[in-house]
C-alpha angles and dihedrals in degrees: 000000000000091000094049093046092048094050093046091048091054092048094047092049091050092047093048092049093047093048092050091049094049092045093056116095112265092229090058092051093046092047088055091049094247114112113210094244092052092049091049090048091053092049093050091046090052091050089050091053091051091048089050090056089053090047091053090054090049091051090050090050089051092050090053090049090054090053089051090052091052092048092048091050092050090051092049092047091053091047090049092053091048091049092051091051091051091051090052091051092047091053092075113095117258122210108249118219138150114277127211122240090252091055092048090049089052090052091051093049091047092051092049092047095050093044092050091049091050091051091051088053087051091243090121129038123237089250091054092048090052089053091053095047092047092045091235131139095040097312107143116178090201094068122107115275091242091056090045090053091051090050091049092049090050090051091050090052090051091051093047091051090052090051090049092052090049090051092052090050091052091048091052092051091047090051091050090050090050091050093049090049091049091050090052091052092049092050095049093045092049089052091047092052091049093050092045090052092051091046092051094243124145108275115225124191107219129197113308114242104210105135116202126200109234091167093058095088092044091051090050090055090048092052093048091051092046092051091050091049093049094047 
């Protein structure tokens, strides 16, 4: 919303200024030493500069979103490795024997304690913690602590993967905003160059706004790895 409002404000200001300039009598503009075409060119150039400032902010937002994607992937990758190690440890047979009520109560308290600590570290979501505490979704407090640890590590990996997907969605939206801002700059600068040429002013070729997406390939690799890990 901020991006759309800012761009429209710039365009409306430029249009209003240009309309006012063109509506003024030519003899008034010439008497003041400001031909209409030159005044319009200056107004469009000013609008282009303002749009460029917005575009720079959008590019900075996009760069931050790329950093968030990398951080989210690193967190997911670490959680995935930990989950795989826990699965390997849980694969060893465990001697089954009847447990006392006190032992089962200890297991339940230990599960709740570890799940709560993981949620405080933001490794689990609130919804996941509620599932653990309510013993829903396959959470059984009677299971062996090794099996409980494997289940917790898998839940952490699931949460990290969800955060990674959310980060990639934000990065994509930030990139789209940056592209729209760059397109606005290119359009205004093209108009400014055309008007300057007609007005006989010196034509300058400013910085080209053609944003690339260097993180696109990296994100594709992240997604491929994540899909393999979740399969």
